[in-house]
DSSP file (Angstrom, degrees, kcal/mol; ACC not computed):
  #  RESIDUE AA STRUCTURE BP1 BP2  ACC     N-H-->O    O-->H-N    N-H-->O    O-->H-N    TCO  KAPPA ALPHA  PHI   PSI    X-CA   Y-CA   Z-CA
    1    1 A M              0   0    0      0, 0.0    29,-2.9     0, 0.0     2,-0.5   0.000 360.0 360.0 360.0 119.2    6.3  -17.0    3.1
    2    2 A K  E     -a   30   0A   0     27,-0.2    74,-2.0    29,-0.1    73,-1.9  -0.851 360.0-179.7-100.9 124.3    6.6  -15.5    6.6
    3    3 A V  E     -ab  31  76A   0     27,-2.7    29,-2.1    -2,-0.5     2,-0.5  -0.977  13.4-167.0-128.7 134.7    3.5  -14.0    8.1
    4    4 A L  E     -ab  32  77A   0     72,-2.3    74,-3.0    -2,-0.4     2,-0.4  -0.988   8.1-157.1-120.6 124.9    2.8  -12.4   11.5
    5    5 A F  E     -ab  33  78A   0     27,-2.4    29,-2.2    -2,-0.5     2,-0.4  -0.858  14.8-167.2 -98.1 135.4   -0.7  -11.7   12.7
    6    6 A V  E     +ab  34  79A   0     72,-2.4    74,-2.7    -2,-0.4    75,-0.3  -0.979  18.2 148.0-128.0 134.0   -1.1   -9.0   15.3
    7    7 A C  E     -a   35   0A   0     27,-1.8    29,-1.1    -2,-0.4    57,-0.2  -0.790  57.3 -81.8-143.1-167.2   -3.9   -8.0   17.6
    8    8 A V  S    S+     0   0    0     27,-0.3    29,-2.8    -2,-0.2    28,-0.8   0.967 116.7   5.9 -68.5 -55.9   -4.3   -6.5   21.0
    9    9 A H  S    S-     0   0    0     26,-0.2    30,-2.0    27,-0.2    26,-0.3   0.514  82.9-129.2-110.6  -6.8   -3.9   -9.4   23.4
   10   10 A N  S    S+     0   0    0     24,-0.3    25,-0.1    28,-0.2    52,-0.1   0.877  81.7 110.5  55.2  37.7   -2.9  -12.3   21.1
   11   11 A S  S    S-     0   0    0     30,-0.1    31,-2.6    23,-0.1    34,-0.2   0.466  85.7  -4.8-117.8  -7.0   -5.7  -14.2   22.8
   12   12 A A  S  > S+     0   0    0     29,-0.2     4,-2.5    33,-0.1     5,-0.2   0.275 122.9  35.7-147.7 -84.4   -8.3  -14.5   20.1
   13   13 A R  H  > S+     0   0    0      1,-0.2     4,-2.5     2,-0.2     5,-0.2   0.901 120.2  43.6 -59.9 -48.7   -8.3  -13.0   16.6
   14   14 A S  H  > S+     0   0    0      1,-0.2     4,-2.4     2,-0.2    -1,-0.2   0.851 113.4  53.4 -68.2 -32.2   -4.6  -13.4   15.8
   15   15 A Q  H  > S+     0   0    0      2,-0.2     4,-2.3     1,-0.2    -2,-0.2   0.906 110.3  47.2 -66.4 -41.4   -4.5  -16.9   17.3
   16   16 A M  H  X S+     0   0    0     -4,-2.5     4,-2.6     2,-0.2     5,-0.2   0.933 112.7  48.9 -64.6 -45.1   -7.4  -17.9   15.0
   17   17 A A  H  X S+     0   0    0     -4,-2.5     4,-2.5     1,-0.2     5,-0.2   0.915 111.5  49.8 -61.8 -43.3   -5.8  -16.4   11.9
   18   18 A E  H  X S+     0   0    0     -4,-2.4     4,-2.4     1,-0.2    -1,-0.2   0.938 112.1  47.5 -59.6 -47.9   -2.5  -18.1   12.7
   19   19 A A  H  X S+     0   0    0     -4,-2.3     4,-2.3     1,-0.2    -2,-0.2   0.905 113.2  47.9 -63.0 -42.8   -4.2  -21.5   13.2
   20   20 A F  H  X S+     0   0    0     -4,-2.6     4,-3.2     2,-0.2     5,-0.4   0.901 111.9  48.6 -67.2 -40.4   -6.2  -21.2   10.0
   21   21 A L  H  X S+     0   0    0     -4,-2.5     4,-2.3    -5,-0.2     5,-0.5   0.907 112.7  48.3 -68.2 -38.8   -3.2  -20.1    7.9
   22   22 A K  H  X S+     0   0    0     -4,-2.4     4,-1.2    -5,-0.2    -1,-0.2   0.922 117.0  44.2 -61.7 -42.5   -1.1  -23.0    9.2
   23   23 A H  H  < S+     0   0    0     -4,-2.3    -2,-0.2    -5,-0.2    -3,-0.2   0.950 126.5  27.2 -68.8 -51.7   -4.0  -25.4    8.5
   24   24 A Y  H  < S+     0   0    0     -4,-3.2    -3,-0.2    -5,-0.2    -2,-0.2   0.771 123.9  48.3 -85.9 -27.3   -4.9  -24.2    5.0
   25   25 A G  H >< S-     0   0    0     -4,-2.3     3,-1.0    -5,-0.4    -3,-0.2   0.775  86.1-176.4 -86.8 -27.1   -1.6  -22.8    3.9
   26   26 A G  G ><  -     0   0    0     -4,-1.2     3,-1.6    -5,-0.5    -1,-0.2  -0.247  56.4 -15.5  68.4-152.2    0.5  -25.7    4.9
   27   27 A A  G 3  S+     0   0    0      1,-0.3    -1,-0.2     3,-0.0    -5,-0.0   0.591 120.5  77.5 -68.0 -12.0    4.3  -25.9    4.6
   28   28 A G  G <  S+     0   0    0     -3,-1.0     2,-0.4    -6,-0.1    -1,-0.3   0.555  92.7  60.6 -75.0  -5.3    4.4  -22.9    2.3
   29   29 A F    <   -     0   0    0     -3,-1.6     2,-0.6    -7,-0.1   -27,-0.2  -0.963  59.8-158.8-128.1 139.9    4.0  -20.5    5.2
   30   30 A E  E     -a    2   0A   0    -29,-2.9   -27,-2.7    -2,-0.4     2,-0.4  -0.977  33.6-172.5-108.4 113.8    5.8  -19.8    8.4
   31   31 A V  E     +a    3   0A   0     -2,-0.6     2,-0.3   -29,-0.2   -27,-0.2  -0.900  16.4 161.0-121.3 135.9    3.1  -18.3   10.6
   32   32 A E  E     -a    4   0A   0    -29,-2.1   -27,-2.4    -2,-0.4     2,-0.3  -0.919  17.2-153.8-139.6 167.3    3.2  -16.6   14.0
   33   33 A S  E     +a    5   0A   0     -2,-0.3     2,-0.3   -29,-0.2   -27,-0.2  -0.973  14.4 169.8-141.9 158.0    1.0  -14.3   16.0
   34   34 A A  E     -a    6   0A   0    -29,-2.2   -27,-1.8    -2,-0.3   -24,-0.3  -0.967  15.5-143.8-158.9 168.2    1.5  -11.7   18.7
   35   35 A G  E     -ac   7  63A   0     27,-2.7    29,-2.8    -2,-0.3    30,-0.4  -0.895  25.6-121.0-136.8 166.8   -0.2   -8.9   20.7
   36   36 A F  S    S+     0   0    0    -29,-1.1   -27,-0.2   -28,-0.8    29,-0.2   0.903 113.2  15.7 -73.1 -43.0    0.5   -5.5   22.2
   37   37 A T  S    S-     0   0    0    -29,-2.8    -1,-0.3   -30,-0.1    26,-0.1  -0.770  92.4-142.0-132.0  86.1   -0.4   -6.7   25.7
   38   38 A P        +     0   0    0      0, 0.0     2,-0.3     0, 0.0   -28,-0.2  -0.104  26.0 174.0 -54.8 143.3   -0.5  -10.5   25.7
   39   39 A A        -     0   0    0    -30,-2.0    22,-0.2    23,-0.1     3,-0.1  -0.871  39.6 -69.3-140.4 171.5   -3.2  -12.2   27.7
   40   40 A D        -     0   0    0     -2,-0.3    20,-0.1     1,-0.1    -1,-0.1  -0.278  65.5 -87.0 -62.2 150.9   -4.5  -15.7   28.3
   41   41 A L        -     0   0    0     18,-0.3   -29,-0.2    16,-0.1    -1,-0.1  -0.322  45.1-109.5 -59.1 140.2   -6.2  -17.4   25.4
   42   42 A N    >>  -     0   0    0    -31,-2.6     4,-2.2     1,-0.2     3,-0.5  -0.614  20.9-145.1 -72.4 120.7   -9.9  -16.6   25.3
   43   43 A P  H 3> S+     0   0    0      0, 0.0     4,-2.2     0, 0.0     5,-0.2   0.803  98.8  58.0 -61.5 -29.1  -11.8  -19.8   26.2
   44   44 A L  H 3> S+     0   0    0      2,-0.2     4,-2.5     1,-0.2     5,-0.1   0.900 108.3  46.3 -63.7 -40.4  -14.6  -19.0   23.8
   45   45 A V  H <> S+     0   0    0     -3,-0.5     4,-2.5     2,-0.2     5,-0.2   0.905 109.6  53.1 -69.4 -42.6  -12.1  -18.9   21.0
   46   46 A V  H  X S+     0   0    0     -4,-2.2     4,-1.8     1,-0.2    10,-0.3   0.927 113.2  44.9 -57.4 -44.9  -10.4  -22.1   22.1
   47   47 A E  H  X S+     0   0    0     -4,-2.2     4,-1.6     2,-0.2    -2,-0.2   0.914 111.8  51.5 -65.8 -44.4  -13.8  -23.8   22.0
   48   48 A A  H  < S+     0   0    0     -4,-2.5     4,-0.5     1,-0.2    -1,-0.2   0.869 111.1  48.3 -62.8 -36.7  -14.8  -22.3   18.6
   49   49 A M  H ><>S+     0   0    0     -4,-2.5     5,-2.5     1,-0.2     3,-1.0   0.849 104.9  58.5 -73.7 -33.4  -11.5  -23.5   17.1
   50   50 A K  H ><5S+     0   0    0     -4,-1.8     3,-1.8     1,-0.3    -1,-0.2   0.877  98.6  60.5 -60.1 -36.3  -12.0  -27.0   18.5
   51   51 A E  T 3<5S+     0   0    0     -4,-1.6    -1,-0.3     1,-0.3    -2,-0.2   0.760 104.3  49.9 -61.4 -23.9  -15.3  -27.1   16.6
   52   52 A E  T < 5S-     0   0    0     -3,-1.0    -1,-0.3    -4,-0.5    -2,-0.2   0.400 124.1-106.4 -91.8  -0.3  -13.1  -26.6   13.4
   53   53 A G  T < 5S+     0   0    0     -3,-1.8     2,-0.5     1,-0.2    -3,-0.2   0.670  83.9 123.7  81.8  17.4  -10.9  -29.5   14.5
   54   54 A L      < -     0   0    0     -5,-2.5     2,-0.8    -6,-0.1    -2,-0.2  -0.951  48.0-156.9-116.3 116.6   -8.0  -27.1   15.4
   55   55 A D        +     0   0    0     -2,-0.5     3,-0.2     1,-0.1    -8,-0.1  -0.817  26.7 157.6 -96.5 108.4   -6.7  -27.3   19.0
   56   56 A I    >   +     0   0    0     -2,-0.8     3,-2.0   -10,-0.3    -1,-0.1   0.246  39.7 112.4-107.7  10.2   -5.1  -24.0   20.0
   57   57 A S  T 3  S+     0   0    0      1,-0.3    -1,-0.1   -11,-0.2   -16,-0.1   0.740  77.4  48.4 -61.0 -25.1   -5.4  -24.6   23.8
   58   58 A S  T 3  S+     0   0    0     -3,-0.2    -1,-0.3     2,-0.1    -2,-0.1   0.444  85.4 116.9 -95.7   1.2   -1.7  -25.0   24.4
   59   59 A N    <   -     0   0    0     -3,-2.0     2,-0.4     1,-0.0   -18,-0.3  -0.355  55.4-144.2 -65.7 148.3   -0.8  -21.8   22.4
   60   60 A K        -     0   0    0    -20,-0.1     2,-0.2    -2,-0.0   -20,-0.1  -0.921  17.1-114.1-114.2 141.7    0.9  -19.1   24.4
   61   61 A A        -     0   0    0     -2,-0.4     2,-0.3   -22,-0.2   -51,-0.1  -0.516  34.4-157.9 -72.2 140.3    0.3  -15.4   23.8
   62   62 A K        -     0   0    0     -2,-0.2   -27,-2.7   -29,-0.1     2,-0.5  -0.863  17.0-115.2-122.1 155.6    3.4  -13.5   22.6
   63   63 A R  B >>  -c   35   0A   0     -2,-0.3     3,-1.1   -29,-0.2     4,-0.8  -0.780  14.5-145.6 -94.1 127.1    4.4   -9.9   22.7
   64   64 A V  H >> S+     0   0    0    -29,-2.8     4,-1.5    -2,-0.5     3,-0.7   0.843  97.9  60.0 -60.6 -35.5    4.7   -8.1   19.3
   65   65 A F  H 3> S+     0   0    0    -30,-0.4     4,-2.4     1,-0.3    -1,-0.3   0.748  95.5  62.9 -69.3 -21.6    7.6   -5.9   20.4
   66   66 A D  H <> S+     0   0    0     -3,-1.1     4,-1.6     2,-0.2    -1,-0.3   0.854 102.7  50.2 -67.3 -33.9    9.7   -9.1   21.2
   67   67 A F  H <X>S+     0   0    0     -4,-0.8     5,-1.1    -3,-0.7     4,-0.8   0.891 110.0  50.2 -68.9 -38.9    9.5   -9.9   17.4
   68   68 A V  H ><5S+     0   0    0     -4,-1.5     3,-1.1     1,-0.2    -2,-0.2   0.947 111.2  48.3 -62.6 -48.3   10.7   -6.4   16.6
   69   69 A K  H 3<5S+     0   0    0     -4,-2.4    -1,-0.2     1,-0.3    -2,-0.2   0.833 106.0  58.0 -61.9 -33.3   13.6   -6.6   19.0
   70   70 A S  H 3<5S-     0   0    0     -4,-1.6    -1,-0.3    -5,-0.1    -2,-0.2   0.697 103.9-130.9 -72.5 -17.6   14.6  -10.0   17.6
   71   71 A G  T <<5 +     0   0    0     -3,-1.1    -3,-0.2    -4,-0.8    -2,-0.1   0.621  45.6 165.3  77.6  12.2   15.0   -8.5   14.1
   72   72 A K      < -     0   0    0     -5,-1.1     2,-0.3     1,-0.1    -1,-0.2  -0.383  29.2-136.0 -64.6 138.5   12.9  -11.3   12.6
   73   73 A L        -     0   0    0     -2,-0.1     2,-0.3    19,-0.1    21,-0.1  -0.764  19.3-169.9-100.7 143.4   11.8  -10.5    9.1
   74   74 A F        -     0   0    0     19,-0.4    22,-0.6    -2,-0.3    23,-0.2  -0.970  25.3-149.1-129.7 144.7    8.3  -11.1    7.7
   75   75 A N  S    S+     0   0    0    -73,-1.9    22,-1.6    -2,-0.3    21,-0.4   0.834  92.6  22.2 -75.6 -34.8    6.8  -10.9    4.2
   76   76 A Y  E     -bd   3  97A   0    -74,-2.0   -72,-2.3    20,-0.2     2,-0.5  -0.999  57.7-169.4-135.9 134.7    3.4   -9.9    5.7
   77   77 A V  E     -bd   4  98A   0     20,-1.7    22,-2.0    -2,-0.4     2,-0.6  -0.992  19.6-170.8-117.0 119.1    2.4   -8.3    8.9
   78   78 A I  E     -bd   5  99A   0    -74,-3.0   -72,-2.4    -2,-0.5     2,-0.4  -0.940  10.9-153.7-119.2 115.2   -1.4   -8.5    9.2
   79   79 A T  E     -bd   6 100A   0     20,-2.4    22,-3.4    -2,-0.6   -72,-0.2  -0.700  10.4-176.5 -85.4 137.9   -3.3   -6.6   11.9
   80   80 A V        +     0   0    0    -74,-2.7    23,-0.5    -2,-0.4   -73,-0.1   0.039  54.7  86.8-122.8  23.9   -6.6   -8.2   12.8
   81   81 A C  S    S-     0   0    0    -75,-0.3    23,-0.1     1,-0.2    -2,-0.0  -0.382  91.7 -60.1-108.1-170.7   -7.8   -5.6   15.4
   82   82 A D     >  -     0   0    0     20,-0.2     4,-2.2    -2,-0.1    -1,-0.2  -0.287  54.6-105.3 -70.9 162.9   -9.7   -2.4   14.9
   83   83 A Q  H  > S+     0   0    0      1,-0.2     4,-1.3     2,-0.2    -1,-0.1   0.873 117.1  53.5 -59.1 -43.3   -8.2    0.4   12.8
   84   84 A A  H  4 S+     0   0    0      1,-0.2     3,-0.4     2,-0.2     4,-0.3   0.910 112.3  44.6 -61.5 -42.7   -7.1    2.6   15.8
   85   85 A T  H >4 S+     0   0    0      1,-0.2     3,-1.8     2,-0.2     4,-0.3   0.874 105.7  61.7 -68.9 -36.7   -5.3   -0.2   17.4
   86   86 A A  H >< S+     0   0    0     -4,-2.2     3,-1.6     1,-0.3    -1,-0.2   0.809  92.7  65.9 -59.5 -29.6   -3.7   -1.3   14.1
   87   87 A Q  T 3< S+     0   0    0     -4,-1.3    -1,-0.3    -3,-0.4    -2,-0.2   0.727  93.0  61.6 -65.6 -20.2   -2.0    2.1   14.0
   88   88 A R  T <  S+     0   0    0     -3,-1.8    -1,-0.3    -4,-0.3    -2,-0.2   0.565  75.7 119.0 -80.6  -9.0    0.0    1.2   17.1
   89   89 A C    <   -     0   0    0     -3,-1.6     3,-0.1    -4,-0.3   -10,-0.0  -0.362  68.0-120.4 -62.2 129.8    1.7   -1.7   15.2
   90   90 A P        -     0   0    0      0, 0.0     2,-0.5     0, 0.0    -1,-0.1  -0.233  25.5-102.7 -68.8 160.2    5.4   -1.2   15.1
   91   91 A V        -     0   0    0      4,-0.0     0, 0.0   -23,-0.0     0, 0.0  -0.719  33.3-150.0 -83.2 129.7    7.3   -1.0   11.8
   92   92 A F    >   -     0   0    0     -2,-0.5     3,-1.5    -3,-0.1   -19,-0.1  -0.876  19.5-117.1-102.0 130.2    9.1   -4.2   11.0
   93   93 A P  T 3  S+     0   0    0      0, 0.0   -19,-0.4     0, 0.0     3,-0.1  -0.382  96.0  13.0 -63.9 140.6   12.3   -3.9    9.0
   94   94 A G  T 3  S+     0   0    0      1,-0.2     2,-0.2   -21,-0.1   -21,-0.1   0.470  83.0 152.9  78.0   0.8   12.2   -5.6    5.6
   95   95 A V    <   -     0   0    0     -3,-1.5    -1,-0.2     1,-0.2   -20,-0.2  -0.471  26.2-169.5 -67.2 128.2    8.4   -6.1    5.6
   96   96 A T        +     0   0    0    -22,-0.6     2,-0.4   -21,-0.4    -1,-0.2   0.812  69.6  22.3 -88.4 -31.0    7.2   -6.1    2.0
   97   97 A K  E     -d   76   0A   0    -22,-1.6   -20,-1.7   -23,-0.2     2,-0.5  -0.999  56.0-168.8-140.4 139.3    3.4   -5.9    2.8
   98   98 A R  E     -d   77   0A   0     -2,-0.4     2,-0.3   -22,-0.2   -20,-0.2  -0.991  17.9-178.0-125.8 122.7    1.4   -4.7    5.7
   99   99 A L  E     -d   78   0A   0    -22,-2.0   -20,-2.4    -2,-0.5     2,-0.4  -0.832  15.9-150.0-119.3 156.0   -2.3   -5.5    5.7
  100  100 A H  E     +d   79   0A   0     -2,-0.3     2,-0.5   -22,-0.2   -20,-0.2  -0.984  12.2 178.9-129.2 123.6   -5.2   -4.7    8.0
  101  101 A W        -     0   0    0    -22,-3.4     2,-0.5    -2,-0.4    -2,-0.0  -0.979  20.9-146.5-119.4 116.0   -8.2   -7.0    8.5
  102  102 A S        +     0   0    0     -2,-0.5     2,-0.3   -22,-0.1   -20,-0.2  -0.728  26.0 165.3 -90.3 123.6  -10.7   -5.6   11.0
  103  103 A F        -     0   0    0     -2,-0.5   -90,-0.1   -23,-0.5    -2,-0.0  -0.967  40.5 -99.9-132.6 149.9  -12.6   -8.1   13.2
  104  104 A E        -     0   0    0     -2,-0.3   -91,-0.1    15,-0.1     3,-0.0  -0.327  39.9-113.5 -64.2 151.2  -14.7   -7.7   16.3
  105  105 A D    >   -     0   0    0      1,-0.1     3,-2.2   -93,-0.1     4,-0.3  -0.800  15.6-153.5 -91.8 113.7  -12.9   -8.6   19.6
  106  106 A P  G >  S+     0   0    0      0, 0.0     3,-1.4     0, 0.0    -1,-0.1   0.770  92.7  67.5 -57.4 -25.8  -14.5  -11.7   21.2
  107  107 A S  G 3  S+     0   0    0      1,-0.3    -2,-0.0    -3,-0.0    -3,-0.0   0.695  97.4  54.7 -68.8 -15.0  -13.3  -10.5   24.6
  108  108 A A  G <  S+     0   0    0     -3,-2.2    -1,-0.3     2,-0.1     2,-0.1   0.486  82.5 115.6 -93.6  -4.0  -15.8   -7.6   24.3
  109  109 A F    <   -     0   0    0     -3,-1.4     2,-0.2    -4,-0.3     7,-0.1  -0.399  44.8-170.3 -70.8 142.8  -18.8   -9.9   23.7
  110  110 A T        +     0   0    0     -2,-0.1     2,-0.2     5,-0.1    -2,-0.1  -0.723  35.9  63.7-123.4 174.4  -21.6   -9.8   26.3
  111  111 A G  S    S-     0   0    0     -2,-0.2    -2,-0.0     4,-0.1     0, 0.0  -0.610  89.7 -21.1 107.3-168.9  -24.7  -11.9   26.9
  112  112 A S     >  -     0   0    0     -2,-0.2     4,-2.5     1,-0.1     5,-0.2  -0.172  69.9-101.1 -68.3 167.8  -25.1  -15.6   27.7
  113  113 A F  H  > S+     0   0    0      1,-0.2     4,-2.6     2,-0.2     5,-0.2   0.926 125.1  49.0 -55.6 -46.3  -22.4  -18.1   27.0
  114  114 A E  H  > S+     0   0    0      2,-0.2     4,-2.3     1,-0.2    -1,-0.2   0.875 109.9  51.1 -65.7 -36.9  -24.3  -19.3   23.9
  115  115 A E  H  > S+     0   0    0      2,-0.2     4,-2.0     1,-0.2    -1,-0.2   0.916 112.4  46.8 -64.6 -42.1  -24.8  -15.7   22.7
  116  116 A Q  H  X S+     0   0    0     -4,-2.5     4,-2.4     1,-0.2    -2,-0.2   0.889 111.7  51.1 -66.1 -38.8  -21.1  -15.1   23.1
  117  117 A M  H  X S+     0   0    0     -4,-2.6     4,-2.9    -5,-0.2    -2,-0.2   0.900 107.8  52.9 -64.9 -39.9  -20.3  -18.4   21.3
  118  118 A T  H  X S+     0   0    0     -4,-2.3     4,-1.8     1,-0.2    -2,-0.2   0.927 112.1  44.7 -61.1 -44.9  -22.5  -17.5   18.4
  119  119 A K  H  X S+     0   0    0     -4,-2.0     4,-2.0     2,-0.2    -1,-0.2   0.885 113.1  51.2 -66.5 -38.5  -20.7  -14.1   18.0
  120  120 A T  H  X S+     0   0    0     -4,-2.4     4,-2.7     1,-0.2    -2,-0.2   0.902 108.2  51.7 -66.0 -41.1  -17.3  -15.8   18.4
  121  121 A R  H  X S+     0   0    0     -4,-2.9     4,-2.5     2,-0.2    -1,-0.2   0.886 107.4  53.8 -61.1 -38.1  -18.2  -18.4   15.7
  122  122 A D  H  X S+     0   0    0     -4,-1.8     4,-2.0     2,-0.2    -2,-0.2   0.928 110.4  45.4 -62.6 -45.4  -19.2  -15.5   13.4
  123  123 A V  H  X S+     0   0    0     -4,-2.0     4,-2.6     1,-0.2     5,-0.2   0.915 111.2  54.3 -63.1 -42.8  -15.8  -13.9   13.9
  124  124 A R  H  X S+     0   0    0     -4,-2.7     4,-2.8     1,-0.2    -2,-0.2   0.925 108.8  47.7 -56.3 -46.7  -14.1  -17.3   13.4
  125  125 A E  H  X S+     0   0    0     -4,-2.5     4,-2.4     1,-0.2    -1,-0.2   0.876 111.3  50.5 -65.6 -37.7  -15.9  -17.8   10.1
  126  126 A K  H  X S+     0   0    0     -4,-2.0     4,-2.1     2,-0.2    -1,-0.2   0.907 112.6  46.6 -65.9 -41.4  -14.9  -14.3    8.9
  127  127 A I  H  X S+     0   0    0     -4,-2.6     4,-2.6     2,-0.2    -2,-0.2   0.927 111.6  51.2 -66.4 -44.5  -11.3  -14.9    9.8
  128  128 A K  H  X S+     0   0    0     -4,-2.8     4,-2.4    -5,-0.2     5,-0.2   0.932 111.3  48.1 -58.1 -46.4  -11.3  -18.3    8.1
  129  129 A S  H  X S+     0   0    0     -4,-2.4     4,-2.4     1,-0.2    -1,-0.2   0.901 112.0  49.2 -61.0 -42.3  -12.8  -16.8    4.9
  130  130 A K  H  X S+     0   0    0     -4,-2.1     4,-2.4     2,-0.2    -1,-0.2   0.894 110.7  50.0 -66.9 -39.8  -10.2  -13.9    4.9
  131  131 A V  H  X S+     0   0    0     -4,-2.6     4,-2.4     2,-0.2    -2,-0.2   0.927 111.7  47.7 -64.1 -44.9   -7.3  -16.4    5.4
  132  132 A I  H  X S+     0   0    0     -4,-2.4     4,-2.3     1,-0.2    -2,-0.2   0.907 111.9  50.3 -62.8 -41.5   -8.5  -18.6    2.5
  133  133 A E  H  X S+     0   0    0     -4,-2.4     4,-1.9    -5,-0.2    -1,-0.2   0.901 109.6  51.8 -61.1 -41.7   -8.9  -15.5    0.3
  134  134 A F  H  X S+     0   0    0     -4,-2.4     4,-0.9     2,-0.2    -2,-0.2   0.920 109.3  49.0 -61.4 -46.0   -5.4  -14.4    1.3
  135  135 A I  H >X S+     0   0    0     -4,-2.4     3,-0.9     1,-0.2     4,-0.6   0.927 111.5  49.3 -60.6 -45.4   -3.9  -17.8    0.3
  136  136 A K  H >< S+     0   0    0     -4,-2.3     3,-0.9     1,-0.2    -1,-0.2   0.852 104.6  59.4 -63.3 -34.6   -5.8  -17.7   -3.0
  137  137 A S  H 3< S+     0   0    0     -4,-1.9    -1,-0.2     1,-0.2    -2,-0.2   0.734 105.2  49.8 -68.1 -20.6   -4.5  -14.2   -3.7
  138  138 A L  H <<        0   0    0     -3,-0.9    -1,-0.2    -4,-0.9    -2,-0.2   0.565 360.0 360.0 -92.2 -10.7   -0.9  -15.4   -3.5
  139  139 A A    <<        0   0    0     -3,-0.9    -1,-0.2    -4,-0.6    -2,-0.1   0.489 360.0 360.0 -75.6 360.0   -1.4  -18.3   -5.9
């Protein structure tokens, strides 16, 4: 099962979703993530994922349009950004399913470091739950 997670920068939400699906889905999934305008990984997200025992610190952000140009086929393309941004997602040839899961963007969080971490952990838990639900739906 080939799955691509897409968000704006491929620096937070899509990286978390990719890591969780690889972790919980195992060898039954080929998982990648990408963004419209790739940026450096969000350090809050890297820290939040370390708390889960998942090290994404060496991941690199990738550009979604590079996947389109390569002609790579996916069974699922799942956007994890807000609805308006999800509409910008390119059409992938051969895609059998396109899903949208809306999550808050950790890069937009304000407040103290601990307040931002609390909000990031909340997004992490929502993404983890959605990924587990997705795996169960395919069983």
